[in-house]
C-alpha positions as a Markdown table, in Angstrom:
| # | Residue | x | y | z |
|---|---|---|---|---|
| 1 | Unk | -0.1 | -0.1 | -0.3 |
| 2 | Unk | 3.0 | 2.2 | 1.0 |
| 3 | Unk | 4.8 | 3.7 | -2.2 |
| 4 | Unk | 8.2 | 3.9 | -2.3 |
| 5 | Unk | 8.6 | 7.1 | -3.8 |
| 6 | Unk | 9.6 | 9.7 | -0.9 |
| 7 | Unk | 11.0 | 7.1 | 2.1 |
| 8 | Unk | 14.5 | 8.2 | 2.2 |
| 9 | Unk | 13.3 | 12.0 | 2.6 |
| 10 | Unk | 11.3 | 10.3 | 5.3 |
| 11 | Unk | 14.5 | 9.1 | 6.5 |
| 12 | Unk | 16.1 | 11.8 | 6.3 |
| 13 | Unk | 13.6 | 13.9 | 8.6 |
| 14 | Unk | 14.3 | 11.4 | 11.5 |
| 15 | Unk | 17.3 | 11.5 | 11.7 |
| 16 | Unk | 17.3 | 15.0 | 11.8 |
| 17 | Unk | 15.2 | 15.4 | 14.3 |
| 18 | Unk | 16.3 | 13.3 | 16.8 |
| 19 | Unk | 19.5 | 15.0 | 16.0 |
| 20 | Unk | 18.2 | 18.6 | 17.1 |
| 21 | Unk | 16.3 | 17.2 | 20.4 |
| 22 | Unk | 13.4 | 18.2 | 22.2 |
| 23 | Unk | 9.9 | 17.6 | 22.3 |
| 24 | Unk | 9.0 | 19.5 | 19.1 |
| 25 | Unk | 11.0 | 17.4 | 16.9 |
| 26 | Unk | 9.2 | 14.9 | 18.0 |
| 27 | Unk | 6.1 | 16.5 | 16.5 |
| 28 | Unk | 8.4 | 17.8 | 13.6 |
| 29 | Unk | 8.9 | 13.9 | 12.4 |
| 30 | Unk | 4.7 | 13.2 | 12.9 |
| 31 | Unk | 4.1 | 16.4 | 10.7 |
| 32 | Unk | 7.0 | 15.8 | 8.5 |
| 33 | Unk | 5.7 | 12.1 | 8.3 |
| 34 | Unk | 2.3 | 12.9 | 6.9 |
| 35 | Unk | 3.1 | 16.0 | 4.9 |
| 36 | Unk | 5.2 | 12.8 | 2.5 |
| 37 | Unk | 2.3 | 10.5 | 3.2 |
| 38 | Unk | -0.2 | 12.6 | 1.9 |
| 39 | Unk | 2.5 | 13.9 | -1.4 |
| 40 | Unk | 2.9 | 10.5 | -2.6 |
| 41 | Unk | -0.7 | 9.7 | -2.1 |
| 42 | Unk | -1.4 | 12.8 | -4.2 |
| 43 | Unk | 1.3 | 11.1 | -6.6 |
| 44 | Unk | -0.4 | 8.5 | -6.8 |
| 45 | Unk | -2.9 | 9.5 | -7.5 |
| 46 | Unk | -2.2 | 12.0 | -10.6 |
| 47 | Unk | -0.2 | 8.6 | -11.9 |
| 48 | Unk | -3.3 | 7.1 | -12.3 |
């Protein structure tokens, strides 16, 4: 179900927000993860 397009970007943001410690970094990870998933879903819809 999950497309592999955009997954390296998610991994990069995981490492980046883990490097900058703090509760806001965890929140930032969720925001970036969901926005990346939405972008991939929109990309799949347009590719159809």
